[in-house]
C-alpha positions in Angstrom: -6.6 -44.3 -6.8 -5.3 -40.8 -6.1 -2.2 -40.5 -4.0 -1.8 -37.2 -2.1 1.8 -36.1 -1.5 2.1 -33.5 1.3 4.7 -30.9 0.5 6.7 -29.4 3.4 5.0 -26.0 3.3 1.6 -27.7 3.2 2.4 -29.9 6.2 3.8 -27.0 8.2 0.8 -24.6 7.6 -1.8 -27.4 8.1 -0.2 -28.4 11.4 -0.2 -24.8 12.6 -4.0 -24.5 12.0 -5.6 -27.4 14.0 -9.0 -25.6 13.9 -9.1 -26.2 10.2 -8.3 -29.9 10.3 -11.9 -31.1 10.0 -12.5 -28.9 7.0 -9.2 -29.9 5.4 -9.9 -33.6 5.9 -13.4 -33.2 4.4 -12.1 -31.3 1.4 -9.4 -33.8 0.7 -11.7 -36.8 1.1 -14.1 -35.1 -1.5 -11.0 -34.3 -3.7 -9.9 -38.0 -3.7 -13.4 -39.1 -4.7 -13.7 -36.4 -7.4 -11.0 -33.8 -7.9 -13.4 -31.6 -9.8 -16.4 -31.8 -7.4 -18.4 -28.6 -7.6 -18.1 -27.8 -3.9 -14.3 -27.6 -4.2 -14.4 -25.1 -7.1 -11.2 -26.6 -8.5 -9.5 -24.3 -10.9 -6.3 -23.7 -12.8 -4.0 -20.9 -11.7 -2.3 -18.4 -14.0 0.6 -15.9 -13.8 3.5 -16.9 -11.6 1.5 -20.0 -10.4 0.8 -21.2 -14.0 0.7 -25.0 -14.1 -0.7 -25.2 -10.5 -4.3 -25.7 -9.4 -6.3 -24.6 -6.4 -9.4 -25.7 -4.5 -11.5 -24.1 -1.8 -11.5 -25.6 1.7 -13.5 -22.9 3.4 -14.6 -19.3 2.6 -11.1 -17.9 2.9 -8.9 -21.0 2.8 -7.4 -22.5 -0.4 -5.2 -25.4 -1.2 -2.7 -25.0 -4.0 -1.6 -28.3 -5.6 -0.1 -29.8 -8.8 -1.2 -32.8 -10.8 2.0 -34.8 -11.1 0.2 -37.4 -13.2 -3.2 -39.1 -13.2 -2.7 -40.7 -9.8 -0.2 -38.4 -7.9 -1.0 -35.0 -6.6 1.4 -32.7 -4.7 -0.2 -30.5 -2.1 1.9 -27.4 -2.2 0.4 -24.8 0.1 -2.7 -24.0 2.2 -3.9 -20.6 3.5 -5.9 -17.5 2.9 -6.4 -16.3 -0.7 -3.9 -13.5 -0.4 -1.3 -15.8 1.3 -1.2 -18.5 -1.3 -1.7 -16.6 -4.5 
């Protein structure tokens, strides 16, 4: 089973955007079931974010995360494309 660890930046930004809560919840439920589900468009990041991954919550909302191991995933940040990359 996948364990999601909410980083401080992720918690702060998610709490500041209550209108996104249903979309975030749905995306994370899908992610727990299948981290590479096509609707999430999960992808590796490069450059200064090398070693991190991202998934799409909504048109202009991304979650940046890191696979710590097979079961633990650190949710690092959430926001618009230009804010998190």
